[in-house]
MDTraj code that builds the backbone (N, CA, C; nanometers):
import mdtraj as md
import numpy as np

residues = "UNK UNK UNK UNK UNK UNK UNK UNK UNK UNK UNK UNK UNK UNK UNK UNK UNK UNK UNK UNK UNK UNK UNK UNK UNK UNK UNK UNK UNK UNK UNK UNK UNK UNK UNK UNK UNK UNK UNK UNK UNK UNK UNK UNK UNK UNK UNK UNK UNK UNK UNK UNK UNK UNK UNK UNK UNK UNK UNK UNK UNK UNK UNK UNK UNK UNK UNK UNK UNK UNK UNK UNK UNK UNK UNK UNK UNK UNK UNK UNK UNK UNK UNK UNK UNK UNK UNK UNK UNK UNK UNK UNK UNK UNK UNK UNK UNK UNK UNK UNK UNK UNK UNK UNK UNK UNK UNK UNK UNK UNK UNK UNK UNK UNK UNK UNK UNK UNK UNK UNK UNK UNK UNK UNK UNK UNK UNK UNK UNK UNK UNK UNK UNK UNK UNK UNK UNK UNK UNK UNK UNK UNK UNK UNK UNK UNK UNK UNK UNK UNK UNK UNK UNK UNK UNK UNK UNK UNK UNK UNK UNK UNK UNK UNK UNK UNK UNK UNK UNK UNK UNK UNK UNK UNK UNK".split()
xyz = np.array([
    [13.9898, 14.0820, 0.7125],
    [14.1016, 14.1316, 0.6295],
    [14.2340, 14.0468, 0.6788],
    [14.3083, 14.0005, 0.5583],
    [14.4474, 13.9661, 0.6141],
    [14.5371, 14.0637, 0.6597],
    [14.6241, 14.0138, 0.7583],
    [14.7340, 14.0936, 0.8020],
    [14.8287, 14.1717, 0.7226],
    [14.8976, 14.2613, 0.7680],
    [14.9731, 14.3342, 0.6600],
    [15.0807, 14.2426, 0.6131],
    [15.1524, 14.1592, 0.6941],
    [15.2492, 14.0663, 0.6855],
    [15.1871, 13.9476, 0.5740],
    [15.0939, 13.9336, 0.5898],
    [15.0164, 13.8005, 0.4828],
    [15.0106, 13.8893, 0.3434],
    [14.9526, 13.9971, 0.3534],
    [14.9491, 14.0775, 0.2267],
    [15.0652, 14.1026, 0.1545],
    [15.2092, 14.1151, 0.2257],
    [15.3332, 14.1436, 0.1612],
    [15.3864, 14.0167, 0.1194],
    [15.3325, 13.9012, 0.1981],
    [15.3645, 13.7646, 0.1334],
    [15.3032, 13.7377, 0.0336],
    [15.1619, 13.7762, 0.0005],
    [15.1179, 13.7447, -0.1118],
    [15.1572, 13.8363, -0.2496],
    [15.1593, 13.9541, -0.2111],
    [15.2309, 14.0313, -0.2906],
    [15.3515, 13.9873, -0.3508],
    [15.4501, 13.9514, -0.2700],
    [15.5794, 13.9237, -0.3114],
    [15.5785, 13.7803, -0.3841],
    [15.5059, 13.6938, -0.3318],
    [15.4569, 13.5776, -0.4040],
    [15.4193, 13.5977, -0.5736],
    [15.3123, 13.6784, -0.5695],
    [15.2727, 13.7307, -0.6842],
    [15.3957, 13.7729, -0.7962],
    [15.4698, 13.8753, -0.7315],
    [15.5511, 13.9424, -0.8291],
    [15.6648, 13.8183, -0.8583],
    [15.7079, 13.7346, -0.7773],
    [15.7929, 13.6259, -0.7878],
    [15.7200, 13.5540, -0.9380],
    [15.6213, 13.4960, -0.8990],
    [15.5619, 13.3925, -0.9728],
    [15.5622, 13.4533, -1.1186],
    [15.5357, 13.5926, -1.1498],
    [15.4906, 13.6465, -1.2603],
    [15.6551, 13.6724, -1.3487],
    [15.7173, 13.7095, -1.2380],
    [15.8602, 13.7555, -1.2846],
    [15.8487, 13.9099, -1.3146],
    [15.9787, 13.9415, -1.3483],
    [16.0185, 14.1137, -1.3139],
    [15.9526, 14.1761, -1.4669],
    [15.9505, 14.1019, -1.5742],
    [15.9294, 14.1638, -1.6941],
    [15.7576, 14.1752, -1.7038],
    [15.6946, 14.0734, -1.6642],
    [15.5503, 14.0365, -1.6571],
    [15.4757, 14.1395, -1.5755],
    [15.5492, 14.1853, -1.4642],
    [15.4664, 14.2603, -1.3801],
    [15.4686, 14.4008, -1.4115],
    [15.5478, 14.4170, -1.5351],
    [15.5067, 14.5793, -1.5556],
    [15.4519, 14.5849, -1.6684],
    [15.3519, 14.7009, -1.6666],
    [15.3003, 14.7350, -1.7928],
    [15.1891, 14.6336, -1.8509],
    [15.1498, 14.5506, -1.7928],
    [15.0594, 14.4614, -1.8566],
    [15.0828, 14.3979, -1.9659],
    [15.2323, 14.3564, -1.9893],
    [15.2869, 14.3165, -2.1180],
    [15.2567, 14.2028, -2.1649],
    [15.1938, 14.1202, -2.0843],
    [15.1206, 13.9747, -2.1391],
    [15.0276, 14.0115, -2.2656],
    [14.9173, 14.1023, -2.2645],
    [14.8443, 14.1150, -2.3562],
    [14.9000, 14.2405, -2.4599],
    [14.9881, 14.3196, -2.4265],
    [15.0433, 14.4297, -2.5232],
    [15.1360, 14.3235, -2.6365],
    [15.2455, 14.2255, -2.5571],
    [15.3402, 14.1633, -2.6383],
    [15.2619, 14.0751, -2.7250],
    [15.1603, 13.9968, -2.6788],
    [15.0756, 13.9174, -2.7713],
    [15.0461, 13.9699, -2.8845],
    [14.9639, 14.0937, -2.8612],
    [14.9160, 14.1769, -2.9815],
    [15.0067, 14.2319, -3.0831],
    [15.1227, 14.2585, -3.0029],
    [15.2280, 14.3088, -3.0907],
    [15.3154, 14.1972, -3.1722],
    [15.3031, 14.1004, -3.1194],
    [15.3841, 13.9768, -3.1725],
    [15.3063, 13.9147, -3.2791],
    [15.1873, 13.9279, -3.2624],
    [15.0652, 13.8839, -3.3739],
    [15.0093, 13.9366, -3.4425],
    [15.0310, 14.0588, -3.4350],
    [14.9776, 14.1579, -3.5401],
    [15.0274, 14.1970, -3.6984],
    [15.0442, 14.1619, -3.7785],
    [15.1039, 14.1939, -3.9070],
    [14.9861, 14.3086, -3.9908],
    [15.0249, 14.3042, -4.1270],
    [14.9175, 14.3985, -4.2341],
    [14.7973, 14.3642, -4.2079],
    [14.7043, 14.4290, -4.2113],
    [14.5570, 14.3545, -4.2190],
    [14.4839, 14.4708, -4.3009],
    [14.4020, 14.4426, -4.3537],
    [14.2860, 14.5571, -4.4121],
    [14.1647, 14.5377, -4.3672],
    [14.1312, 14.4983, -4.2481],
    [14.0077, 14.5367, -4.1872],
    [14.0327, 14.5036, -4.0355],
    [13.9312, 14.5374, -3.9589],
    [13.9328, 14.5345, -3.8073],
    [13.9081, 14.3844, -3.7449],
    [13.8597, 14.2846, -3.8392],
    [13.8267, 14.1724, -3.7934],
    [13.9586, 14.0842, -3.7312],
    [14.0596, 14.0788, -3.8295],
    [14.1849, 13.9989, -3.7812],
    [14.2221, 14.0601, -3.6342],
    [14.2178, 14.2253, -3.6140],
    [14.2437, 14.2666, -3.4954],
    [14.1580, 14.2142, -3.3888],
    [14.0172, 14.2045, -3.4167],
    [13.9430, 14.1709, -3.2915],
    [13.9667, 14.0427, -3.2467],
    [13.9961, 13.9473, -3.3699],
    [14.0178, 13.7932, -3.3328],
    [14.1625, 13.7526, -3.2682],
    [14.2609, 13.8502, -3.2939],
    [14.3774, 13.8510, -3.2238],
    [14.3805, 13.9125, -3.0546],
    [14.2878, 14.0233, -3.0547],
    [14.2688, 14.0660, -2.9278],
    [14.1671, 13.9627, -2.8282],
    [14.0990, 13.8953, -2.8685],
    [14.0106, 13.7893, -2.8036],
    [14.1327, 13.6507, -2.7730],
    [14.1885, 13.6029, -2.8809],
    [14.2960, 13.5149, -2.8459],
    [14.4101, 13.5591, -2.7592],
    [14.4416, 13.6714, -2.7507],
    [14.5303, 13.6929, -2.6360],
    [14.4762, 13.7180, -2.5076],
    [14.3522, 13.7675, -2.5026],
    [14.2795, 13.7945, -2.3849],
    [14.2694, 13.6542, -2.3204],
    [14.2361, 13.5680, -2.4149],
    [14.1968, 13.4174, -2.3723],
    [14.3298, 13.3640, -2.2980],
    [14.4677, 13.3689, -2.3784],
    [14.5965, 13.3380, -2.3265],
    [14.6323, 13.4161, -2.1942],
    [14.6279, 13.5449, -2.2062],
    [14.6610, 13.5934, -2.0558],
    [14.5714, 13.5600, -1.9292],
    [14.4223, 13.5484, -1.9941],
    [14.3867, 13.5170, -1.8296],
    [14.4017, 13.3713, -1.7996],
    [14.4476, 13.2852, -1.9020],
    [14.4845, 13.1461, -1.8805],
    [14.6162, 13.1431, -1.7884],
    [14.7043, 13.2292, -1.8282],
    [14.8076, 13.2282, -1.7537],
    [14.7964, 13.2670, -1.5988],
    [14.6899, 13.4009, -1.6094],
    [14.6988, 13.4485, -1.4429],
    [14.6188, 13.3363, -1.3860],
    [14.5347, 13.2352, -1.4268],
    [14.4739, 13.1506, -1.3615],
    [14.5538, 13.0585, -1.3298],
    [14.6658, 13.0329, -1.4104],
    [14.7879, 12.9261, -1.3516],
    [14.8507, 12.9707, -1.2255],
    [14.8618, 13.1207, -1.2399],
    [14.9298, 13.1896, -1.1137],
    [14.8452, 13.1716, -1.0234],
    [14.7190, 13.2095, -1.0272],
    [14.6441, 13.1923, -0.9051],
    [14.6425, 13.0530, -0.8664],
    [14.6408, 12.9523, -0.9401],
    [14.6668, 12.8022, -0.8791],
    [14.7672, 12.7882, -0.7921],
    [14.8740, 12.8525, -0.8646],
    [15.0234, 12.8148, -0.7767],
    [14.9924, 12.8716, -0.6511],
    [14.9588, 13.0017, -0.6517],
    [14.9495, 13.0767, -0.5228],
    [14.8370, 13.0022, -0.4174],
    [14.7428, 12.9282, -0.4600],
    [14.6801, 12.8790, -0.3716],
    [14.5285, 12.9714, -0.3511],
    [14.5083, 13.0118, -0.4545],
    [14.3775, 13.1152, -0.4371],
    [14.2709, 13.0829, -0.5477],
    [14.3086, 12.9898, -0.6323],
    [14.2351, 12.9314, -0.7386],
    [14.0645, 12.8866, -0.6865],
    [14.0838, 12.8333, -0.5405],
    [13.9446, 12.7814, -0.4935],
    [13.8554, 12.9055, -0.4667],
    [13.9457, 12.9967, -0.3927],
    [13.8468, 13.1000, -0.3519],
    [13.8070, 13.1842, -0.4631],
    [13.8554, 13.2031, -0.6117],
    [13.7995, 13.2380, -0.7117],
    [13.7006, 13.1714, -0.7664],
    [13.7201, 13.0342, -0.8032],
    [13.6150, 12.9476, -0.8324],
    [13.4886, 12.9766, -0.7580],
    [13.4898, 12.9931, -0.6269],
    [13.3689, 13.0059, -0.5289],
    [13.3283, 13.1335, -0.5366],
    [13.3921, 13.2180, -0.6009],
    [13.3440, 13.3746, -0.5743],
    [13.2361, 13.3964, -0.6571],
    [13.1676, 13.4948, -0.5878],
    [13.0512, 13.5772, -0.6550],
    [13.1023, 13.7123, -0.6517],
    [13.1337, 13.7510, -0.7803],
    [13.2194, 13.8882, -0.7905],
    [13.0975, 14.0146, -0.7574],
    [13.1873, 14.0952, -0.6812],
    [13.0922, 14.2065, -0.6197],
    [13.1413, 14.3291, -0.6781],
    [13.0864, 14.4223, -0.7337],
    [13.0978, 14.5420, -0.7990],
    [13.2044, 14.6208, -0.6686],
    [13.3075, 14.6807, -0.7037],
    [13.3638, 14.7868, -0.6414],
    [13.3131, 14.8798, -0.5615],
    [13.3113, 14.9412, -0.4377],
    [13.2411, 15.0424, -0.4200],
    [13.2802, 15.1734, -0.4852],
    [13.1925, 15.2797, -0.4771],
    [13.2234, 15.3776, -0.5240],
    [13.3611, 15.4345, -0.4830],
    [13.4176, 15.4292, -0.3794],
    [13.5713, 15.4955, -0.3364],
    [13.6649, 15.3891, -0.3910],
    [13.6253, 15.2747, -0.3866],
    [13.7322, 15.1651, -0.4440],
    [13.7284, 15.2040, -0.6011],
    [13.6362, 15.2263, -0.6668],
    [13.6506, 15.2431, -0.7983],
    [13.7131, 15.3863, -0.8404],
    [13.6804, 15.4699, -0.7540],
    [13.7762, 15.6091, -0.7737],
    [13.9088, 15.5879, -0.7533],
    [13.9301, 15.5064, -0.6413],
    [14.0626, 15.4660, -0.6231],
    [14.1521, 15.3839, -0.7235],
    [14.0809, 15.2872, -0.8044],
    [14.1208, 15.2283, -0.9170],
    [14.1731, 15.3141, -1.0468],
    [14.0533, 15.3918, -1.0513],
    [14.0625, 15.4866, -1.1515],
    [14.1644, 15.5899, -1.1755],
    [14.1744, 15.6602, -1.0260],
    [14.3067, 15.7346, -1.0208],
    [14.4432, 15.7010, -1.0321],
    [14.4584, 15.5469, -0.9994],
    [14.5945, 15.5056, -1.0042],
    [14.6303, 15.4406, -1.1475],
    [14.5251, 15.4555, -1.2475],
    [14.5355, 15.3961, -1.3654],
    [14.5314, 15.4806, -1.4841],
    [14.5905, 15.4919, -1.5840],
    [14.5698, 15.5597, -1.7262],
    [14.4083, 15.5317, -1.8025],
    [14.3669, 15.6019, -1.8420],
    [14.2211, 15.5671, -1.9307],
    [14.2358, 15.4473, -1.9948],
    [14.1158, 15.3912, -2.0389],
    [14.1065, 15.3102, -2.1313],
    [14.1113, 15.3362, -2.2924],
    [14.1425, 15.2736, -2.3733],
    [14.1617, 15.2753, -2.5187],
    [14.0488, 15.2153, -2.5637],
    [13.9769, 15.2699, -2.6834],
    [13.8757, 15.2038, -2.7706],
    [13.9293, 15.2368, -2.9269],
    [13.9831, 15.1302, -2.9863],
    [14.0675, 15.1699, -3.1125],
    [14.0082, 15.0226, -3.2046],
    [13.9661, 15.0296, -3.3141],
    [13.9250, 14.9124, -3.4220],
    [13.8143, 14.8377, -3.3369],
    [13.7169, 14.9026, -3.2847],
    [13.6352, 14.8107, -3.1968],
    [13.6773, 14.7293, -3.0844],
    [13.7778, 14.7622, -3.0527],
    [13.8450, 14.6905, -2.9185],
    [13.8582, 14.7757, -2.8131],
    [13.8001, 14.7499, -2.7092],
    [13.8297, 14.8228, -2.5920],
    [13.9110, 14.7618, -2.5110],
    [14.0180, 14.8418, -2.4672],
    [14.1548, 14.7623, -2.3863],
    [14.1439, 14.8739, -2.2544],
    [14.1885, 14.7958, -2.1535],
    [14.1983, 14.9206, -2.0077],
    [14.3129, 14.8153, -1.9358],
    [14.4443, 14.8725, -1.9757],
    [14.5474, 14.8270, -1.8981],
    [14.5584, 14.8910, -1.7615],
    [14.5372, 14.8180, -1.6558],
    [14.5480, 14.8405, -1.4910],
    [14.6249, 14.7772, -1.4064],
    [14.6769, 14.8368, -1.2934],
    [14.7413, 14.7624, -1.1961],
    [14.6220, 14.7598, -1.1197],
    [14.6182, 14.6037, -1.0393],
    [14.5475, 14.6083, -0.9477],
    [14.6326, 14.6588, -0.8004],
    [14.5276, 14.7852, -0.7593],
    [14.5923, 14.8506, -0.6306],
    [14.5416, 14.7845, -0.5127],
    [14.4447, 14.6749, -0.5130],
    [14.3963, 14.6194, -0.3956],
    [14.4890, 14.5028, -0.3444],
    [14.5277, 14.4866, -0.2343],
    [14.5944, 14.3937, -0.1539],
    [14.5365, 14.2541, -0.1408],
    [14.3974, 14.2406, -0.1337],
    [14.3165, 14.1222, -0.1065],
    [14.2098, 14.0979, -0.2107],
    [14.2130, 14.1738, -0.3159],
    [14.0867, 14.1452, -0.4392],
    [14.1458, 14.1089, -0.5437],
    [14.0846, 14.0216, -0.6207],
    [14.0935, 14.0278, -0.7843],
    [13.9982, 14.0579, -0.8282],
    [14.0319, 14.1426, -0.9601],
    [13.9563, 14.2198, -1.0553],
    [13.9099, 14.1003, -1.1650],
    [13.7877, 14.1074, -1.1817],
    [13.7492, 14.0046, -1.2635],
    [13.6502, 14.0338, -1.3738],
    [13.6036, 14.1710, -1.3532],
    [13.5103, 14.1789, -1.4624],
    [13.4897, 14.3322, -1.4639],
    [13.4720, 14.3887, -1.6315],
    [13.4771, 14.5453, -1.6397],
    [13.3602, 14.5384, -1.7276],
    [13.2571, 14.6418, -1.7257],
    [13.1679, 14.6966, -1.7848],
    [13.1732, 14.8092, -1.8317],
    [13.1725, 14.8599, -1.9699],
    [13.2004, 14.9729, -2.0602],
    [13.0870, 15.0008, -2.1042],
    [13.0317, 15.1594, -2.1059],
    [12.9178, 15.1662, -2.1744],
    [12.9589, 15.2822, -2.2907],
    [12.9208, 15.2842, -2.3899],
    [12.8866, 15.3916, -2.5164],
    [12.7486, 15.4016, -2.5501],
    [12.7705, 15.4953, -2.6485],
    [12.6407, 15.5096, -2.7298],
    [12.6571, 15.4724, -2.8665],
    [12.5597, 15.4188, -2.9583],
    [12.5680, 15.4234, -3.0588],
    [12.5110, 15.5231, -3.1535],
    [12.5428, 15.5101, -3.3031],
    [12.5033, 15.6048, -3.3826],
    [12.3695, 15.6959, -3.3634],
    [12.2793, 15.6043, -3.3101],
    [12.1516, 15.6569, -3.2742],
    [12.1256, 15.7088, -3.1416],
    [12.2469, 15.7305, -3.0714],
    [12.2388, 15.7756, -2.9227],
    [12.1804, 15.6656, -2.8176],
    [12.1633, 15.5365, -2.8720],
    [12.1124, 15.4512, -2.7668],
    [12.2281, 15.3895, -2.6772],
    [12.2255, 15.3921, -2.5415],
    [12.3290, 15.3278, -2.4638],
    [12.3282, 15.1901, -2.5099],
    [12.4895, 15.1491, -2.5220],
    [12.5256, 14.9880, -2.5150],
    [12.6075, 14.9768, -2.3970],
    [12.5832, 14.8706, -2.3343],
    [12.6603, 14.8301, -2.2340],
    [12.7456, 14.6809, -2.2758],
    [12.8689, 14.6775, -2.2422],
    [12.9652, 14.5456, -2.2987],
    [13.0338, 14.4979, -2.1584],
    [13.0405, 14.3892, -2.1708],
    [13.0737, 14.3293, -2.0253],
    [13.2046, 14.2317, -2.0766],
    [13.3093, 14.2148, -1.9780],
    [13.4265, 14.1285, -2.0099],
    [13.4690, 14.0749, -1.8969],
    [13.4803, 13.9415, -1.8831],
    [13.5555, 13.8863, -1.7569],
    [13.7133, 13.9060, -1.7688],
    [13.7937, 13.8880, -1.6826],
    [13.9600, 13.8740, -1.7064],
    [13.9700, 13.8130, -1.5473],
    [14.1048, 13.8441, -1.5549],
    [14.1702, 13.8224, -1.3987],
    [14.3159, 13.8960, -1.3649],
    [14.2857, 13.9930, -1.2965],
    [14.4277, 14.0740, -1.2667],
    [14.4378, 14.0903, -1.0999],
    [14.5157, 13.9658, -1.0776],
    [14.5547, 13.9565, -0.9374],
    [14.6372, 14.0716, -0.8481],
    [14.6083, 14.0689, -0.7143],
    [14.6651, 14.2039, -0.6396],
    [14.7959, 14.2033, -0.6690],
    [14.8409, 14.3370, -0.6800],
    [14.9789, 14.3967, -0.6819],
    [15.0125, 14.3580, -0.8527],
    [14.9504, 14.3221, -0.9425],
    [14.9824, 14.3147, -1.0869],
    [14.9086, 14.3992, -1.1685],
    [14.9648, 14.3958, -1.2966],
    [14.9202, 14.4911, -1.3957],
    [14.8487, 14.3730, -1.5198],
    [14.7281, 14.4008, -1.5635],
    [14.6714, 14.3401, -1.6604],
    [14.6012, 14.4216, -1.7447],
    [14.5251, 14.3569, -1.8329],
    [14.4300, 14.4124, -1.9430],
    [14.2871, 14.3824, -1.9442],
    [14.1977, 14.4446, -1.9131],
    [14.0682, 14.4114, -1.9708],
    [14.0545, 14.4439, -2.0935],
    [13.9652, 14.3514, -2.1555],
    [13.9719, 14.3509, -2.3026],
    [13.8098, 14.3131, -2.3528],
    [13.7631, 14.4192, -2.4376],
    [13.6271, 14.3631, -2.5076],
    [13.6397, 14.3759, -2.6432],
    [13.6590, 14.2639, -2.7103],
    [13.7491, 14.2854, -2.8570],
    [13.6122, 14.2935, -2.9421],
    [13.4783, 14.3282, -2.9428],
    [13.4113, 14.3500, -3.0135],
    [13.2930, 14.4502, -2.9688],
    [13.3556, 14.5690, -2.9363],
    [13.2540, 14.6865, -2.9149],
    [13.2080, 14.7558, -3.0482],
    [13.0790, 14.7777, -3.0665],
    [12.9902, 14.7918, -3.1805],
    [13.0595, 14.9476, -3.2172],
    [13.0825, 14.9294, -3.3383],
    [13.1512, 15.0970, -3.3991],
    [13.0566, 15.1843, -3.3881],
    [13.0784, 15.2716, -3.2982],
    [12.9878, 15.3903, -3.2934],
    [13.0652, 15.5314, -3.3265],
    [13.1470, 15.5153, -3.3874],
    [13.2199, 15.6487, -3.3993],
    [13.1518, 15.7763, -3.4628],
    [13.1663, 15.8999, -3.4182],
    [13.2662, 15.9171, -3.3109],
    [13.2068, 15.9377, -3.1742],
    [13.0773, 15.8622, -3.1617],
    [13.0174, 15.8634, -3.0202],
    [13.0927, 15.7871, -2.9157],
    [13.1256, 15.6674, -2.9612],
    [13.1927, 15.5638, -2.8344],
    [13.3327, 15.6421, -2.8000],
    [13.3984, 15.7296, -2.8562],
    [13.5043, 15.7829, -2.8290],
    [13.4973, 15.9146, -2.7305],
    [13.3891, 15.9743, -2.7352],
    [13.3621, 16.0622, -2.6700],
    [13.2846, 16.0439, -2.5625],
    [13.1653, 15.9363, -2.5786],
    [13.0700, 15.9252, -2.4441],
    [13.0999, 15.7802, -2.3683],
    [13.2127, 15.7341, -2.4076],
    [13.2436, 15.5685, -2.3565],
    [13.2909, 15.6088, -2.2160],
    [13.2490, 15.5358, -2.1128],
    [13.2995, 15.5143, -2.0026],
    [13.2989, 15.3850, -1.9204],
    [13.3775, 15.3573, -1.8424],
    [13.3603, 15.2343, -1.7339],
    [13.2724, 15.2476, -1.6356],
    [13.1842, 15.1641, -1.6478],
    [13.0338, 15.1870, -1.5681],
    [13.0604, 15.1060, -1.4353],
    [13.1606, 14.9937, -1.4094],
    [13.1493, 14.8907, -1.3253],
    [13.2974, 14.7953, -1.3310],
    [13.3612, 14.7723, -1.2115],
    [13.4787, 14.6805, -1.2432],
    [13.4141, 14.5961, -1.0975],
    [13.4188, 14.4636, -1.1289],
    [13.3747, 14.3465, -1.0256],
    [13.5077, 14.2995, -0.9752],
    [13.4759, 14.2492, -0.8290],
    [13.6174, 14.1851, -0.7910],
    [13.5523, 14.0857, -0.7041],
    [13.6688, 13.9879, -0.6821],
    [13.6619, 13.8838, -0.5693],
    [13.7421, 13.9138, -0.4597],
    [13.6899, 13.8744, -0.3416],
    [13.7822, 13.8797, -0.2104],
    [13.8648, 13.7623, -0.2085],
    [13.9951, 13.7811, -0.1719],
    [14.0884, 13.6603, -0.1707],
    [14.1069, 13.6126, -0.0014],
    [14.0762, 13.7009, 0.0789],
    [14.0849, 13.6858, 0.2005],
    [13.9818, 13.5972, 0.2671],
])
top = md.Topology()
chain = top.add_chain()
for i, resn in enumerate(residues, 1):
    res = top.add_residue(resn, chain, resSeq=i)
    for name in ("N", "CA", "C"):
        top.add_atom(name, md.element.get_by_symbol(name[0]), res)
traj = md.Trajectory(xyz[None], top)
């Protein structure tokens, strides 16, 4: 585990690299969605925009990881699920996910000083009560806020809204 001084330097570098407005409230994905969304008459354009915004924000996070010198560690990483205690810590520090128009989004702050969050799994039930599991990659670096997005969650209203849950979050160690 890196020393507290190394963790502080990494966190400061991340905040500097991202800038003051981007480090708050996961604005990359939210701003992208707000800027690109106009009047629509179906869910399809919303899902397409959600996918495009996720891609753009993940590319931005990868660029930051490269500037910070952790891109190699990320590319060599085999993501590991958070432990139950880590998962509870992450859930306790963040608001719940949203499921709207078939788009799962979970805006979270990565509370871990030496782990990059790289994958989320979400489960819900379809109209026939069969469980469905959806997985999405992403990149939320330590000390930053980002959004995990799954743009094509099968419509299962009302079941998805009541039975949906985050099953797993996977991370890569950066030390």
